[in-house]
DOLOFI-236210 format. One record per residue (C-alpha): x, y, z; residue number from 1. Coordinates in steps of 0.001 Angstrom, whole numbers, plus 500000, padded with zeros to 6 digits. Layout:
N
X;Y;Z;NUM
...
***
This chain:
912
500264;499964;499935;1
501740;503569;499228;2
501428;506094;500979;3
499597;509271;500451;4
502846;511023;499010;5
503295;514922;498792;6
500628;517194;496512;7
502335;520689;495610;8
500509;523346;497760;9
498768;520732;500156;10
498116;522467;503366;11
498699;519274;505409;12
499285;515633;505089;13
496122;513556;506728;14
496261;510020;507791;15
493697;508163;506919;16
490736;507532;509149;17
492023;510574;511719;18
489716;513048;513087;19
490984;516260;511598;20
488665;518420;509208;21
489195;519004;505193;22
489311;522564;505147;23
486847;524657;503189;24
487708;526101;499818;25
485681;528834;498383;26
484287;527928;494983;27
486074;529575;492250;28
482273;529251;490519;29
479859;531461;492356;30
476396;529373;492060;31
472662;530729;492427;32
472290;530968;496217;33
468667;529691;495997;34
469691;526810;494697;35
472207;525770;497042;36
469368;524856;499665;37
466370;524459;497617;38
465056;520423;497450;39
466512;519057;493926;40
463524;518060;491703;41
464417;514510;491422;42
466500;513648;494425;43
463694;511666;495710;44
462740;509843;493081;45
464540;506003;493495;46
464649;504157;490014;47
461741;502948;490057;48
459754;505898;490336;49
461173;507838;487828;50
458965;506299;485397;51
455348;505142;486169;52
453371;503025;483996;53
450152;503988;485159;54
450614;507625;484091;55
449144;506961;480735;56
449037;510674;479471;57
451165;512596;476902;58
454554;514132;477689;59
456863;516108;476092;60
460532;514754;475627;61
462821;517758;475081;62
467190;517749;475394;63
469765;520258;475481;64
473420;520578;475818;65
473414;518519;479222;66
470516;515923;479193;67
467108;514651;477929;68
464133;515735;479847;69
460593;514558;480205;70
458162;517136;480973;71
460644;519592;481731;72
462843;516912;484506;73
465902;515943;483239;74
466668;512128;483271;75
469636;510534;483102;76
469585;507908;480938;77
470902;504647;482457;78
470325;501481;479660;79
471281;498327;478523;80
470529;496444;475313;81
467851;493416;475176;82
466815;491152;471993;83
463417;489792;472397;84
464422;488017;469521;85
467355;486141;470637;86
464752;484899;474004;87
462078;482752;472055;88
459546;482724;474989;89
457632;486078;475598;90
456944;485698;479351;91
460496;485277;479770;92
460779;489369;478628;93
458970;489941;481223;94
461442;488501;483618;95
464624;490208;481826;96
462741;493370;482099;97
461885;493296;485531;98
465393;492300;486139;99
467013;495012;483983;100
464585;497434;486199;101
465239;496158;489694;102
469124;496313;488395;103
469142;500117;488423;104
468318;500615;484124;105
465772;502715;483544;106
465664;502320;479835;107
466061;499267;477461;108
467476;499498;474454;109
465848;497193;471615;110
466721;496051;468404;111
463749;495132;466069;112
465349;492661;463736;113
463816;492871;459871;114
464910;489252;459361;115
463168;487497;462002;116
459976;488698;460928;117
459990;488371;457198;118
460309;485247;455542;119
459368;486973;451822;120
458978;490028;450304;121
455953;491242;451523;122
455422;488682;454386;123
455608;489797;457707;124
455073;488002;461159;125
454222;489705;464127;126
452290;486975;466363;127
453908;484578;468946;128
457388;484870;469693;129
457436;487849;467236;130
454672;490058;468830;131
456424;492793;469811;132
453292;494565;470169;133
453381;492305;473761;134
456799;492976;474391;135
456330;496988;474589;136
452927;496544;476118;137
455483;494550;479007;138
457934;497361;479015;139
455051;499751;479993;140
453938;497486;482684;141
457108;496890;484065;142
457873;500713;483704;143
460938;500721;481783;144
461730;503373;479275;145
462562;502100;475546;146
464643;503120;472970;147
463689;501340;469927;148
466117;500566;467259;149
464811;499179;464012;150
467558;499421;461586;151
466473;498719;458655;152
470283;497354;459538;153
470942;496274;462935;154
474156;494300;462709;155
474000;492865;466229;156
476146;489460;465208;157
472712;488668;463698;158
472205;486596;460215;159
473098;489241;457504;160
472615;491909;460447;161
469547;492171;460365;162
468993;491865;456392;163
466155;488928;455549;164
467401;486272;453520;165
465427;487179;450439;166
467525;490945;450751;167
470824;489444;449686;168
469674;488455;446099;169
468408;492039;445467;170
470236;493689;442802;171
470690;497311;444250;172
473265;498461;446711;173
471897;498374;450102;174
472299;500867;452648;175
472052;503619;450173;176
469688;505496;448184;177
469369;502872;445821;178
465527;502847;444440;179
464726;499218;445005;180
466777;498935;448481;181
464220;502173;450106;182
461578;500073;448571;183
462489;497558;450844;184
463413;498972;453594;185
460456;501184;453629;186
458359;498231;453497;187
459617;496728;456462;188
459722;500479;458132;189
455922;500635;457303;190
455218;497552;459154;191
457639;498087;462468;192
457366;502188;462825;193
453507;501878;463709;194
454170;499507;466429;195
456397;501273;467658;196
454472;504489;467243;197
451716;503320;469199;198
453848;502689;472137;199
455449;506477;472229;200
455727;508161;475970;201
454856;511320;473809;202
451610;509498;472628;203
450616;509041;476358;204
450573;504996;475196;205
453816;503495;475956;206
457396;504167;477384;207
459348;504842;473916;208
461303;507942;474574;209
463879;507416;471455;210
463855;505992;468075;211
467021;505230;465904;212
467505;505694;462927;213
469559;502984;461087;214
472860;501704;462452;215
476454;502195;462544;216
476011;503997;459535;217
479876;505906;458665;218
478886;506926;455015;219
479907;510834;455126;220
478921;511392;451274;221
476084;512996;449983;222
474113;509696;449220;223
474631;508816;452851;224
473195;512096;453900;225
470782;511595;451644;226
470058;508133;452759;227
469540;509227;456476;228
467032;511720;455489;229
465050;509845;454106;230
464994;507578;456843;231
464642;510438;458895;232
461534;511585;456751;233
459982;508017;456664;234
459866;507766;460569;235
458159;511035;460739;236
455384;510560;458368;237
454939;506798;460099;238
454166;508717;463249;239
457219;508727;465171;240
457652;511963;467458;241
459829;510989;469946;242
463674;512358;469429;243
465653;510264;466255;244
468709;509238;467380;245
471989;507383;465989;246
475302;506078;466818;247
476948;507313;463820;248
479686;509171;465570;249
478073;512848;464710;250
477949;512528;461331;251
474319;513052;460763;252
473362;515772;463396;253
471695;517695;460918;254
469522;515051;459810;255
469159;513724;463579;256
468290;514945;467042;257
470941;513046;468892;258
473810;511356;467480;259
475900;509519;469530;260
479466;507553;469236;261
479706;503550;470222;262
482600;502418;471663;263
484417;499170;473261;264
487909;499878;474822;265
488287;496625;475522;266
487476;495233;472086;267
486398;491648;471822;268
489114;488948;472373;269
488740;487604;475509;270
491946;485573;475486;271
493850;487584;478140;272
490788;488813;480391;273
493235;490347;482690;274
494763;493023;480527;275
492749;496454;480271;276
492828;498859;477759;277
492778;502427;478354;278
489694;504105;479251;279
488731;506419;476733;280
487833;510194;477337;281
484206;510115;475276;282
483775;514168;475997;283
485718;514524;472279;284
482273;513151;470982;285
479575;515462;473047;286
478121;517445;469817;287
476965;520768;470726;288
472949;521118;471699;289
472772;517600;472185;290
473412;515365;475484;291
476377;513395;475376;292
474948;510281;474171;293
476845;506693;474207;294
474365;504470;472393;295
476480;501419;472427;296
478921;501219;475594;297
480936;498042;476314;298
478573;495957;478844;299
480400;492464;477510;300
482025;491112;474347;301
480855;488537;471556;302
482928;485108;471770;303
483755;483674;468491;304
483878;479715;467167;305
487248;478737;469021;306
487335;481453;471488;307
487758;481306;474950;308
484214;481130;475933;309
482176;483694;477363;310
483202;483259;481458;311
486416;484830;479901;312
484588;487534;478411;313
482794;488474;481628;314
486251;488592;483228;315
487426;490704;480671;316
484372;493194;481291;317
484182;492546;484961;318
482290;495011;487548;319
485526;496580;488005;320
485848;497267;484543;321
482425;498618;484722;322
482709;500827;487248;323
485904;502599;486180;324
484509;503091;482486;325
481196;503915;483256;326
482184;506547;486124;327
485077;507715;483699;328
482027;508406;481100;329
480587;510455;483945;330
483473;512303;484209;331
482996;512936;480500;332
479851;514399;480698;333
477614;511334;479479;334
474145;511627;481236;335
472838;509043;478433;336
474836;505248;478837;337
473851;502342;477214;338
475431;499398;477447;339
475606;496222;475041;340
474651;493901;476474;341
472327;493885;479386;342
470925;490431;478588;343
472568;488553;475771;344
470521;485574;474655;345
471206;482654;472684;346
471041;483008;468594;347
469211;479696;467949;348
468269;478152;464886;349
470286;480126;462210;350
470433;483850;463650;351
473681;484096;464565;352
476059;485735;461458;353
478817;483156;460632;354
481638;485129;461117;355
481330;486390;464986;356
479537;484053;467243;357
478203;480658;467993;358
474928;479760;469274;359
475208;481694;472702;360
474797;485102;472302;361
475714;485243;476519;362
477956;488470;475857;363
479646;488323;479089;364
476483;490535;479562;365
475290;491203;483420;366
472656;488500;483500;367
473816;485513;481910;368
472257;483548;478964;369
470063;481716;481599;370
468606;484632;482907;371
470744;484327;486329;372
472337;487265;487683;373
475993;487968;487970;374
478581;490164;490318;375
478493;492719;486681;376
474463;492922;487482;377
475287;494340;490802;378
477917;496960;489953;379
475315;497928;487384;380
472637;498182;490002;381
474572;500029;492296;382
475659;502904;489599;383
472192;503065;488354;384
470419;503839;491479;385
473236;506486;492096;386
472414;508211;488439;387
468876;508144;489352;388
468802;509249;492841;389
471480;512195;492560;390
469694;514543;490249;391
472387;517527;490024;392
474350;514842;487903;393
471819;515753;484624;394
473522;519196;484318;395
477160;519343;484972;396
480147;521143;483755;397
483695;520334;483769;398
485932;521627;486251;399
489717;521878;485571;400
491173;524096;488074;401
491143;521410;490763;402
494918;520677;492718;403
496263;517442;491276;404
495601;514692;493950;405
498839;514261;496151;406
499498;510665;494738;407
501058;510892;491231;408
499300;507521;490855;409
496152;508958;491346;410
493698;510596;488528;411
491133;512835;489779;412
488702;514394;487027;413
486029;516681;488339;414
482211;518350;487397;415
479840;520341;488908;416
476670;521555;488688;417
476394;525188;487525;418
472900;525844;489602;419
473477;523788;492919;420
477059;523622;492822;421
477066;519933;493755;422
480235;518618;492825;423
481173;515021;491512;424
484737;513892;491322;425
485934;510388;489740;426
488894;509005;491864;427
491138;506463;490207;428
495061;505192;489363;429
496376;507064;486199;430
497679;503395;485040;431
494207;501361;484754;432
496415;498262;484856;433
497965;499571;488376;434
496734;497090;491181;435
498702;498848;493931;436
496815;500468;496952;437
497420;503972;496770;438
496020;506786;499459;439
495576;510411;498133;440
494709;513722;499374;441
492107;515449;497111;442
490403;518508;497027;443
486216;517719;496354;444
484162;520932;495906;445
484512;523593;498527;446
486917;520841;500831;447
490485;520535;500504;448
493073;517844;501807;449
490223;514934;501846;450
492453;511492;502229;451
491028;508794;499709;452
492272;505288;499247;453
492227;503538;495929;454
493067;499974;495396;455
493676;498440;492531;456
491497;498779;489716;457
488903;500751;491717;458
487376;503838;490780;459
485093;506162;493434;460
482554;508455;492167;461
482568;511087;495560;462
479824;513886;495611;463
480207;516802;497485;464
477987;520058;498397;465
474811;518459;497362;466
471494;519067;499259;467
470665;515131;499927;468
466724;515205;500615;469
466323;517392;504034;470
470116;516988;504823;471
473467;518481;503477;472
476089;516739;502607;473
479549;518198;502850;474
481534;515577;501581;475
481600;511794;501529;476
484812;509213;500714;477
482288;506814;500173;478
480262;506256;497264;479
476035;507070;496904;480
474321;504184;496391;481
470810;505599;496785;482
469291;508110;499087;483
465197;509024;499100;484
462416;510208;502094;485
460901;506983;503586;486
457850;508058;505443;487
458939;510103;508417;488
462896;509900;507937;489
465483;510397;505204;490
467414;507135;504018;491
470671;507179;502411;492
472868;504200;501535;493
476904;504722;501036;494
479079;502100;500076;495
483297;501417;499812;496
485108;498836;499490;497
485991;496442;502509;498
488545;497318;504803;499
488804;500602;503363;500
488219;503584;505441;501
485105;506523;504990;502
484522;509610;505861;503
481050;511449;505620;504
480430;514833;506711;505
476736;516721;506942;506
476419;520515;507784;507
473428;521236;510402;508
472237;524786;511807;509
472713;523095;515620;510
474880;520027;516586;511
471826;516872;516058;512
471522;513838;518114;513
473674;511246;516762;514
472907;507544;517451;515
475366;504335;516684;516
472853;501667;515738;517
475147;499015;514618;518
478653;498807;513689;519
481654;501446;514473;520
481016;504762;513709;521
483504;507928;515270;522
481580;511059;515059;523
482626;514349;516229;524
481282;518060;515617;525
482963;520928;514504;526
481211;524518;513662;527
478319;523071;512043;528
479763;519992;510577;529
479200;516474;511749;530
481987;514242;510712;531
481309;510452;510864;532
484702;508367;510383;533
484279;504384;510129;534
485859;501597;508157;535
483422;500048;505261;536
483097;496636;506619;537
479203;494704;506413;538
476363;497155;507753;539
477006;500247;510122;540
473628;502252;510693;541
473737;505579;512209;542
470494;507540;512802;543
471182;511544;513017;544
468614;513699;514387;545
468550;517600;513966;546
467918;519568;516602;547
464600;521358;516209;548
462330;518634;514518;549
463928;518418;511284;550
463592;515190;509073;551
465675;512529;510788;552
468520;510541;508457;553
469403;506991;508712;554
472616;506345;507539;555
473487;503009;505992;556
477307;502834;505584;557
477947;499272;503727;558
480950;497550;502033;559
480081;496680;498438;560
479038;492829;498996;561
476378;494242;501893;562
475724;497353;499341;563
474355;494758;496809;564
471894;492523;499070;565
469977;496092;499010;566
467206;496943;496541;567
465168;499992;495760;568
462242;499151;494032;569
458882;501527;494019;570
458578;503261;497259;571
460517;500818;499507;572
464032;499700;500400;573
464366;496340;500795;574
467482;493769;502049;575
467862;490079;501933;576
466672;488857;498717;577
468116;487479;495466;578
465686;489714;493614;579
462879;492297;494115;580
461252;492879;491324;581
458189;495227;492199;582
456729;496908;495603;583
453536;498921;496001;584
451789;499933;498962;585
447806;499337;499645;586
445814;499564;502857;587
448803;500058;504900;588
450552;496560;503238;589
453776;496501;501867;590
453316;494113;498595;591
457005;493014;497496;592
457593;490374;495133;593
460480;488934;494018;594
463276;485586;493796;595
464891;483786;496699;596
467520;480948;496049;597
467403;480213;499576;598
465478;480919;502756;599
466006;484602;503402;600
465442;487332;506373;601
463788;489819;504924;602
464566;493854;506025;603
462419;496185;505001;604
463348;500291;504837;605
460283;502108;504689;606
460079;504678;507830;607
457420;502917;509287;608
454912;503088;506460;609
453842;499398;506720;610
451834;497707;508785;611
452526;494438;507130;612
454521;493293;504197;613
453641;490364;501642;614
455734;488126;499313;615
454478;487353;496419;616
451055;487553;497457;617
451731;485736;500714;618
452102;487330;504406;619
455378;487705;505661;620
456057;486127;509035;621
458885;486757;511465;622
460906;488456;508702;623
461680;485163;506817;624
461099;484171;503174;625
461154;480780;502051;626
463541;479173;499667;627
462927;477151;496788;628
462296;473568;497012;629
464700;470898;495511;630
464360;469794;492257;631
465999;466687;490435;632
466479;466362;486441;633
465038;463220;484500;634
467791;461160;482892;635
467590;461177;479254;636
466996;457261;477677;637
464677;455883;475472;638
466687;456821;472250;639
465711;456092;469129;640
467630;456477;465942;641
467029;456686;462024;642
469648;457748;459408;643
469378;459760;456460;644
469493;458591;452973;645
472734;459399;451307;646
470507;460103;447520;647
467089;460865;447629;648
464023;461285;445163;649
464527;464806;443574;650
461941;464980;441314;651
459743;467433;443037;652
463082;469687;444155;653
463646;473049;442262;654
465558;473039;439072;655
468947;475329;438768;656
467788;477773;436266;657
471053;479359;435657;658
474999;479209;436107;659
474335;480418;440077;660
473836;477607;442370;661
473632;480197;445027;662
470925;478923;447308;663
469882;482366;448231;664
468669;482341;444334;665
466124;479579;444795;666
464507;481277;448088;667
466660;479269;450436;668
468356;481679;453200;669
468724;479082;456297;670
470172;476169;457453;671
471089;473129;455061;672
470645;473204;451233;673
470677;469734;449389;674
471881;469565;445948;675
471482;466494;443611;676
473499;466510;439996;677
472705;464420;437321;678
475176;463443;434406;679
475757;460685;432067;680
478824;459252;433333;681
481607;458910;429989;682
483558;456381;432296;683
486233;459065;432214;684
485003;461182;435051;685
487853;461107;438246;686
485929;463199;440664;687
484391;466705;441099;688
484986;469738;441968;689
483215;471487;444067;690
483254;475543;445441;691
481178;475668;448582;692
480003;478953;450832;693
478718;478343;453819;694
480386;480733;456242;695
482611;479869;459367;696
481630;476929;460882;697
479567;475320;458250;698
480710;472250;456608;699
479657;469909;453435;700
479507;466171;452225;701
479131;464558;449361;702
478159;461425;447460;703
478192;459214;444415;704
475462;457428;443407;705
475341;456723;447349;706
479077;456036;447746;707
480637;458811;450169;708
483411;461137;448878;709
484208;462986;451498;710
484328;466255;452437;711
486649;469299;450711;712
487038;471109;447402;713
488309;467956;445356;714
486786;464611;445705;715
488103;461706;443743;716
485340;459021;442753;717
485806;455356;443848;718
485634;453184;440456;719
482958;451211;441829;720
480707;454347;442085;721
480927;455366;439102;722
478109;454297;436435;723
479382;454497;432494;724
476805;455269;429945;725
473857;455602;432532;726
472561;458686;435190;727
474944;459436;437600;728
473846;461259;440968;729
476486;463433;442249;730
474732;464325;445881;731
475757;467056;447991;732
474886;468328;451244;733
475760;471755;452234;734
475319;473025;456226;735
475214;477137;455896;736
475620;479238;458464;737
474021;482416;458054;738
475016;485195;456091;739
477733;487816;456871;740
476533;491128;458196;741
477235;494381;456058;742
479145;496636;459097;743
481267;498107;456311;744
478028;499211;454185;745
479906;496630;450866;746
476852;494322;450556;747
478965;491728;452046;748
475536;489880;453228;749
475278;489061;449698;750
478055;486719;449435;751
476547;483216;448449;752
475819;480635;450171;753
475676;476764;449585;754
476971;474751;446384;755
478375;478133;444367;756
479393;475870;441696;757
480430;472570;440818;758
482212;470734;437952;759
483405;466999;436916;760
487120;466459;436874;761
488294;463872;433891;762
485159;465046;431763;763
483577;468082;430374;764
479939;466344;430943;765
477395;468811;432213;766
475785;468136;435263;767
472077;469361;435670;768
471219;470489;439264;769
468245;470032;441429;770
467923;471683;444628;771
465944;471705;447781;772
466082;473551;450983;773
464108;474252;454088;774
460606;475058;454326;775
459990;477998;456622;776
458048;476636;460004;777
455031;478901;460589;778
455556;479043;464150;779
459231;479039;464776;780
459696;481295;461358;781
462151;481231;458787;782
465424;480620;460676;783
464877;477603;462483;784
464533;474854;459874;785
467314;473864;457100;786
467012;471446;454122;787
467947;467962;456105;788
466079;465096;455009;789
465112;464603;458702;790
463726;468597;458765;791
461515;467796;455795;792
459970;464544;457272;793
459266;466545;460887;794
462116;464149;462715;795
462502;467186;465114;796
459213;467941;465535;797
457192;466663;468582;798
454181;465351;466629;799
456377;463109;464690;800
455799;459342;464826;801
459211;457261;465585;802
457568;454010;466059;803
460003;452633;462969;804
462675;453715;464625;805
465593;452034;465792;806
465909;451475;469399;807
469993;450709;469347;808
472273;453238;468055;809
473263;452013;464547;810
477272;451389;463362;811
478462;454995;462503;812
478097;455561;458645;813
478901;458777;456800;814
475911;461195;456831;815
473252;462459;459153;816
472082;460406;462068;817
469103;461349;463983;818
468308;460340;467570;819
465017;461413;469366;820
463853;461073;473167;821
461068;462157;474817;822
460735;463407;478916;823
458520;465156;481403;824
458940;467889;483895;825
457159;468702;486581;826
458806;471797;488267;827
457547;472748;491652;828
454786;475608;491094;829
456283;479088;491745;830
460097;477996;491005;831
461864;479324;488240;832
464747;476727;487541;833
466958;477846;484622;834
468012;474284;482408;835
471063;473772;479752;836
471824;470882;477822;837
474652;469837;478443;838
476728;468247;475720;839
479314;465883;474915;840
481013;463690;472432;841
483267;463999;469157;842
480505;464419;466480;843
479115;468059;465292;844
475344;468259;466266;845
472128;470170;465798;846
470121;470188;469306;847
466344;470714;468666;848
463944;470803;471512;849
460250;470732;471208;850
460779;471276;466943;851
463006;474868;468325;852
466468;474270;466916;853
468208;475390;470098;854
472152;474846;469515;855
474997;474231;466909;856
477309;471644;468873;857
480647;471436;467012;858
483035;470329;468941;859
485957;470534;466294;860
486020;474210;466694;861
484272;474915;470355;862
483905;476178;472846;863
480009;475588;473737;864
479017;472296;475456;865
475992;473946;477284;866
472941;475184;475645;867
470399;476915;477767;868
466890;476662;476967;869
464053;479498;478525;870
461112;478187;480087;871
458284;478037;477846;872
460019;476716;475191;873
461217;474356;477912;874
457466;472524;478914;875
458267;473016;482539;876
455117;470853;483625;877
454850;468285;480716;878
456423;466663;478027;879
459187;467422;475974;880
461240;466371;472717;881
464148;466080;472129;882
465820;465301;468551;883
469688;465340;467733;884
470982;465750;464289;885
474606;464272;464324;886
476200;464937;461491;887
479139;462402;460249;888
479324;460507;463630;889
477292;459388;466395;890
475088;461027;468745;891
476481;463127;471808;892
475380;462540;474910;893
472937;464922;476388;894
472256;465587;480050;895
469586;468047;481693;896
471622;470514;483978;897
469635;472926;486429;898
471886;476076;486671;899
469893;477708;489279;900
466801;477125;491485;901
464648;480115;492633;902
461266;481094;494133;903
459301;483381;491769;904
456225;485084;491140;905
456076;484802;487407;906
455179;481537;485086;907
455845;480634;482193;908
453248;479563;479431;909
454292;476816;477032;910
455711;478293;473464;911
453661;476541;470907;912
***
């Protein structure tokens, strides 16, 4: 641990924890005197109170150089991305959105995936797992704002970047003013915009507060500006009245209301998760007249085929990184931060783009793919509660004339609210990879020589000169998590790293009565200042009662882990459960809902407003909440097997009408495509030359007259396979893994898929081709099915009879082997048990649960071996069918693995 050092011009050296007073210093910039003591409009509003779903009336949304305002009230946007289309269970949408809201997020950023809704030109599906009206209704009911992002292009590591497969064969250049492309984009927007418009806060019918035009579009040309202007005009014509935003590096400030800047400082290589890159000062991206908006800031990282896995990505972007990076953004002046992702989900079916990700889109996010909570979630909660509680943060200016910290290892960045003079200082190491512990003296607002301890990779966001409800906070070396007025008293929750000293100074007109209810807290009084010194360890509680009958203050002083046990939901501050979802008062009863993972003691801090408390509809007796009952998973047994034929009757297949065999030209945009080429052999043919484009992780297999040839470009014919003078069938199965994205605006999503070309070796005989791909599933959509024989014959579907299948696994043969079994679940009511399919084996396989292609298992590439399945898709109170299509090998072993067990108020209907 390094000592405080010596700062040039320092008045004195202060030993950490010593009962000495920081010397006040006159602010260099005068603030309006009335504002110093006036209550701040949002100061008493907690995270769950900033937006109420019950207030269905028209609202105004405005903005200026500092922040967004709703009905004239400044709002700090603390947002995270959520992809409904990567969670095919509408009841689980509520679960994730409630977890986001309870975890400090007041906004959800939501892409709307054109590809997910449109299997063909003019055909759109907004039913079932695609019911975005229901999604936005749920967001409104949960009470969370929405930033709508309908593209047309979204990127998102998804198939074609969100472009539908049928757009891959359009001749016009995408993301431009080409008339053909604009007609297609307008068709999509004409379907999705009215849905978004119905849910705008400005119309009083929902919670949409902003609408993003396009996505990561950087063509700073006349055509690029004309394109964005077209999309802007289209949105307005479709009834979009909320601010129009972008993430286009400020290129389109003329066309858009707020154009922000994405940033991923850790980038996307999770192989070295202990190394941090430099944190950027995002102030450079602040456009005049607009709030500093970060539409996508790093909340995790995607992991490619063969990557180290999402646990490493979560470590790369862990809570320490989040805290340091997001507080650094606050120091840059950001008041609109959106983190990509809050919940990633699953690229089930063929949702993934092949170049970036495998089935899992966990993203190392705060909420795991299986919907369980992580350490990152708790850090986001602390910061989210803070930015929504401390209203002066929504209007600050940089302060540059603050003396440097006494230790050169420590960096301080300072901002001040010009109206209230509330000061905010972010203090951390100069070197983000410095893991030492340093103590430095800093200047904080009107106070000098304040000792602050900075441990390795710690960051502190400190507040001074702040009217905190009915109290005056001079400064604190603890961080504020939340505060508010509860019943007849104020409550403030402050925290710091365990074992570190903390100091909080409050100003009163006369000496108050101080009662230390728990913990070790020293308190002294000097000339109007009450100084509290303590060590962050567990929870200390201090009751401060002003002289003369002012509002008492209950000060809660916690270490990080203890602060994480608190929940600020609705009108209450609650401690104990794994998750508190909702809180409401009625007839003197505090009605709480939430989850527990074990028997838990509940503590309620509400100023004695409630005479009784209920939990998930039942009275709380003795403050004890029950935990979940035990669960066991059935062993998967009773497997049946069927082998796909190497060659099929192709008389009903489509005939290739031109030289190109690109599957997209024939309407096959997802998954496996089967080609059968017919030629009359001369006897000179020695093999076939195949050009195949399946995307990364794709594969292909070939046969001649039922004889397996292998995989590769040039494949030789066995002598016994060729039939001279007769019709020969060259059969090629391609397993395509989706379309490339169009991030660079170069039509890369149009790269062909399938068998691009083929010719015979040793002979010029022509080949006539027939093609068969997948049929769109009317329930699961266009990205679930490919053209495997088994998919065409419903091998993956629950209703498919399998009476004729073998009960013993056949000898391994080249091609596709199907395995099926069924199992029943009867999980206890009122419990949420996340379940994954855990897979082991050497063969590539596709996993189908109740007809949904829930995972691609490719052990040769890895790293994924566990495939979470959401409740609803997994029938938790009924029968389930599991099917496996193993490619070129035996079926892998699959087990059902619970990854959590929670009581919950939610229920999950079976997905059709």
